[in-house]
C-alpha positions, 0 to 999 in steps of 0.5 A, a space after each residue: 760475762 763469759 758463757 758457763 762452762 759445761 762438763 758432764 751435763 753440769 753447767 758452771 757459771 763464770 766466776 764460780 767453782 764447782 765439783 763435777 762427778 764424772 761417772 766411770 764404770 761401776 764396781 761389780 758390787 753395783 756400787 757407782 764410781 766417779 772421777 771428781 773434777 774441781 772446775 774453776 771458771 773465771 769471770 775473764 777470758 783465758 785458756 782452759 787448763 787441766 792438772 791431774 794426778 794419780 793417773 797411776 793410782 799409786 802415785 799420790 804426790 800429785 793428789 797433795 799438790 792438787 789439794 794445796 793448789 785448791 786451797 790458794 786464795 788467788 784462785 778466786 781471781 783466776 782468768 780462763 778455766 782450771 780443771 783439777 783432777 786429783 785422782 784420775 785412776 780411781 780404781 788403782 788409788 783405792 787398791 794402792 796400785 798402779 794398775 787398773 783392775 783389768 791389769 792395764 796401765 792407764 797411761 798406756 792406753 790413751 786416747 782409749 775408746 768407749 767400747 774398749 777395755 775398762 782402761 780404754 773406756 776410762 782413758 776415753 772418758 778422760 779425753 772426751 770431757 777433760 783433754 779435749 776441752 783444754 789447751 794445756 795440761 800438767 800430769 803429775 807423777 812419781 816413780 814406781 814403787 820402791 823407786 825415787 825420782 828427783 823432781 823433774 819436768 819431761 816434755 816435748 821441747 820441739 812444741 814452742 808453747 810447751 817449751 816456754 812453759 816447761 822452763 817457766 815451771 822451774 823444776 831442778 831439771 828439764 828433760 826433752 822427751 818425745 811422748 811415747 805412744 799410748 801415753 796421755 801426753 801423746 794423745 794430748 798432742 793428737 787433740 791439740 792439747 799441750 801436756 807436760 809431765 812432772 815427775 817427783 818422789 816415790 809411789 805411795 809416799 808423800 815427799 814434802 820437797 817434791 810437793 812444794 816444788 810441784 805446787 810452786 811449778 804449777 802456780 808458775 805455769 798459771 802465772 806464765 799463761 796469765 791466768 793468775 796475777 803475775 805480780 810475783 811471777 818474777 820470783 820463778 827466775 831465781 829457780 833455774 832448771 838445767 836441761 838434760 839432753 839424754 839420760 841413761 839407766 845404770 843396771 845391776 851387773 849381778 844379783 845380790 844386795 846393793 849398798 848405794 853410795 850416791 843419792 838423788 841429785 848427786 853429781 857423779 863423775 865417769 867411773 865414779 862408784 855408785 853402789 856396791 853389789 855383794 851376795 848376803 855374806 859379802 864374800 863376793 862383790 862388784 862395784 857399779 860405776 857411772 858411765 859418764 859424768 851427769 846427775 842422779 835423777 832416779 834411783 832404786 830404793 830396795 837393797 835386794 836387786 836382780 841382775 839387769 835391774 835398773 838402779 840409777 837413772 843418770 842425766 848426762 850434762 857438762 854443766 855441772 856448776 849451773 846444775 849445782 846452782 839449780 839444785 841448790 836454788 830449787 831444793 835448798 833450805 830457803 827454796 820455800 819461803 813463799 808464804 802465798 803458796 805454803 800456808 800449813 805445816 810441812 809433811 815430815 
């Protein structure tokens, strides 16, 4: 029998699961605040992995992905230890805000410090209790408010372990991305914890496709790590990622009302019109064109835009045929025919 897993002073016996509430800085009303961590401590040896949601408090797709993950019966036979944290930024989540009450972005404050700002203290708690105890992590994000992201994995592919697991996740597209300083990914590297980021959907909105692709990807990774039975892991092979080695934002050439001509996942050719921006009366218009051939992996959803505002995030690739097949296998109507993952009605 494995030794118990100790988290926040709570002992979780092997072969059991428990919710541990990590104390956070309280409200100024003297109301206590905690960060719930779902601990699944398997009977058999294996790695320790965390899955986190809502590091940005308004990015809620990850919360639903983790809720569905927690309901999987296969976790009863888990090897190793899984730490699932649906809401990291509890304060931002309650305020429906990306930020903490001290107006800081938590994902720019890692690794934090116990005597620092509010954001620094929360980051420090997460590093000490979760990241330092884990070998691998999946951090679930969405685009910012009024923006949308195509389901994608971002990871430093120079990390051999991370590269394999990023491919095994099998999101439609995969971006090689060095971790910016101050992010959870960057701090994890310094603590010998390899972390990938899943980006999909829009802040403050549930997107069923993003949720299902995310849940499926997390399960693929746990199977790849042999934490779950790999009997159906071969199914991951039919969902292929396309690697995008570079991306660029297309920005508004003038302020006005944008009429988008392309959507998420659309393939674009160099010079293709992606949007038209005009004044409210339509007397003056300017076309926004693609700077190169690629795929739309992010976009602005608000028609009113200012000059210089980021409108479309385009990933550069010449492998258009393989990308088209990848998008179809990942996002097509039959992409979610795995009943062992989805046991409830879809969110519409």
